[in-house]
C-alpha positions as CSV (number, residue, x, y, z in Angstrom):
1,X,186.6,-159.4,-190.0
2,X,183.7,-156.9,-189.9
3,X,185.6,-154.6,-192.2
4,X,185.8,-157.3,-194.8
5,X,182.1,-158.0,-194.8
6,X,181.4,-154.3,-195.2
7,X,183.6,-154.2,-198.3
8,X,181.8,-157.3,-199.7
9,X,178.4,-155.7,-199.1
10,X,179.4,-152.5,-200.8
11,X,180.7,-154.5,-203.8
12,X,177.4,-156.4,-204.1
13,X,175.4,-153.2,-204.4
14,X,174.5,-152.4,-207.9
15,X,173.8,-148.8,-208.8
16,X,170.4,-148.2,-210.2
17,X,170.3,-147.3,-213.9
18,X,168.5,-144.1,-214.8
19,X,165.1,-144.9,-216.4
20,X,164.2,-143.4,-219.7
21,X,161.0,-141.4,-219.6
22,X,158.1,-142.7,-221.7
23,X,156.9,-139.4,-223.2
24,X,158.5,-136.5,-225.1
25,X,159.3,-133.5,-223.0
26,X,157.9,-131.1,-225.6
27,X,154.8,-132.6,-227.1
28,X,154.2,-135.5,-224.6
29,X,154.0,-138.1,-227.3
30,X,155.0,-141.7,-226.5
31,X,158.7,-142.4,-227.1
32,X,159.1,-145.4,-229.3
33,X,161.8,-147.9,-228.6
34,X,163.8,-147.2,-231.7
35,X,163.1,-143.6,-232.3
36,X,163.9,-141.2,-229.5
37,X,166.2,-138.2,-229.3
38,X,168.3,-137.4,-226.2
39,X,169.8,-133.9,-226.0
40,X,170.6,-131.6,-223.1
41,X,169.4,-133.9,-220.4
42,X,166.0,-134.4,-222.0
43,X,164.2,-137.0,-224.1
44,X,162.3,-135.9,-227.2
45,X,160.4,-137.7,-230.0
46,X,162.3,-136.0,-232.8
47,X,164.9,-133.4,-233.6
48,X,162.1,-131.0,-234.4
49,X,160.7,-131.2,-230.9
50,X,164.1,-130.6,-229.4
51,X,164.6,-127.5,-231.6
52,X,161.2,-126.2,-230.6
53,X,162.0,-126.7,-226.9
54,X,165.4,-124.9,-227.3
55,X,163.6,-122.0,-229.0
56,X,161.0,-121.8,-226.3
57,X,163.7,-121.9,-223.6
58,X,165.6,-119.1,-225.3
59,X,162.4,-117.0,-225.6
60,X,161.7,-117.6,-221.9
61,X,165.2,-116.4,-221.0
62,X,164.8,-113.3,-223.1
63,X,161.7,-112.4,-221.3
64,X,163.4,-112.7,-217.9
65,X,166.2,-110.3,-218.9
């Protein structure tokens, strides 16, 4: 019987949903409900901010090598 209760408890646990950040990762603007851009595990306010972040990351990698 104890095994059955463990299985029921595990089934009842609901995994927590990942919360969307409230600000753009590049410019720190507030992300609006309808307009946000998710790319490469990051949230940005627009495609332009994402492209700038990619360029900055590439420049940072070039400096390291």
